[in-house]
N, C-alpha and C positions, 0 to 999 in steps of 0.2 A: 584857470589853466589856459594857457595860450595854445592854439592849434597852429603849427607852422603852415604858412601858405606861400607857395612858390608862385611868384608873379612872372609871367612871360611878357616880355616887351614885344608887342606885335609890330611896332613901327619898323624895326630893323628888317624883319622878314618880308614885310610888304614892300619896302624900298628895294630889297634885293630882287624880289620877283619882278618888280617894275623894270629895274635895270636889265635883267636878263631878257625880258620880253622885248624891250626897246632895242637891246643889242642884237637879238635874233632877227628882229624886223629889219634893222639897219644892214645886217649881213646879207639877208635875202635880197633887199632892194639894191644894195651896192654890188652884189655879185654879178659878174659878167658871164657866168656860166651859161646863161640862157642864149647868149649870142654865139657861143662856141658850139652848142648842140644844134641849134636850128639856124640856118642861114637866112631864112625868111620868116617873118612873123606873120601869123594869120590875122593879127589885129593891126590896124594902122598905128604907126608910131608918130607921136606929136612932133611937129617941126622943131620945137625948141630943144628937145632932147637929141635929135639928129645933129643939129648944128653944134651943140656944146659937147656932145659925147657922154653926157651924164645919163644915167638910167632914168626913165620916166616914173614918176610917182603919181598915182592917180589920186584924185580928190577924195574918192571913196575910202582909200586906205588911210589918208590923213584924218578923215572924219572918224574912222574906226579907232585909230590910235587916240584921238582926242576923247572919244567916248569911253574907251578903256581907261585912260588916265583919270577921267572924271569919276568913273566907278571906283577906281582904287582910292582916290582922294576921299570920296564919300564913305567908303568902308573904313578907311583909316580914322576919319572923324568920328564915326559911330563907335569904333573900338576904343578911341580915346575917351569918349563919353562913358562907355561901359566901365572902363578902367577907373575913371573918376568916381563913378557910383560905387564900385567895389571898394575903392579906397575909403570912401565915406562910411560905408557899412562896416568895414574892418575897424575904423577908428571908433565908431559907435559901439561896436561889440567890445572893444578894449576898455572903453569908458564904463560900459555896463558891467563888465567883468570886475573891474576895479571897485565899483560901487557895491557889487555883490560881496566881494571879499571883505570890504569894510563893514557891511551889515552883518556878515557872519561873525566877524570878530566881536562886534558890539553884542550880538546875541550870546556868544560864548562867554564874554565877560559878565553879562547879566545872569547867565545860568550859574556861573561859578559863584557870583555874589549871593544868589538865591540859595544855593547849596550851603554856603557858609552860614547864612541866616537861619536856615532850617536846622542845621547842626547845632547852632547856638540855642535855638528854641527848644530842640529836643533835649539837649543837655540841661538847660534851665528847668524844663518841666520835670525831668528825672531827678534833678537836685531838689526841687520843691517837694516831690513825693517822698524822697528819702528823708528830708528834714521833717516833714509832717509825720511820717512813720515813727521817727525817733521821738517826737513830741508825745505821740500816743503811747509809746512804750514807757515813757518816763512819768506818765500820769498815774494817779492812784487807780487801781483796777476798778473800783466802784464807780468813780467819776467817768472813766473811759467807757465802762460798760453802758452807762446811761446814754452817753453820746453815740455809741455804736448801735444801741437799741433804736435810735431815731434814723439811722442811715439805711439806705437801700441795701439789701443783702449782698448783692454783687459788689457794690462799692466797699462795703465793710470787709468782705472776703478778700478784696485786693490788698487792703492794709494789713489784715491779720496774716495773710500769706507772706508778707515781707518782714513781719516782726520776729523777734527772738521767741522761741517756743514758750519760755516761762512767762513772758509778758502777754503773749497771745492767750495762754491758758488762764491767766488771771482775769483777762477781759471776758473770755468765753464763759467762765464760771459765774460771772455777774449778769449774763444775758438771760432772758426768758428761754425756757426749753424750746419753744417753737422757733424763735429767732436763731438760737444756737444751732439747731438742727438744719435750718435752711442754709446758714452760712457754711456748715460742715459739708453739706451736699455740694455746694458750689465749689468749695476748696478741693474736695475729693474728685470732682469731675473736670477740673480745669485742664488737666493733661491727659484726660481719657482718650482723646482723639489723636494724641501724639503717636508717631510710629514707634513700635517697640523693636529694639535691636538687640 
């Protein structure tokens, strides 16, 4: 899922601020309002500005402007570097997001395939038990009883519980009383814990 990210372009605003500051300085320097207010300057006026009629610009203010311009340029370069790093991170996140989506899809496909295989295995196992139960039902009761006598009681009870009652009765009658009793107890107690409604 992509998160919208609004990028601000810092270059335009920095350039606008620089232009406004330089324009403001030019207006202040170029303004002759100082001459109209004060007839005499407490500071000595350089000879070059008196002769040409242009306002004097001190070396200090030029150095300040140069320093300010340099600071703005450094800041702009730093912002451009940060924007580049942010762009790289954003691209890396987009690539990682796409890779995660691919892996999730692969996992989803694998899970669906596994579910299908488990369903097939469960169905096959159930089919095998049904087929084997049918075989035991169709055997002669004496032969089936001898086979059930050798089985674990819980295992034998599982088959007898699935059989037709007449086939199960024929097999139970051929079992020893102790074995028949044990299987009967298991069959009777299979659903004892089921909720009664």
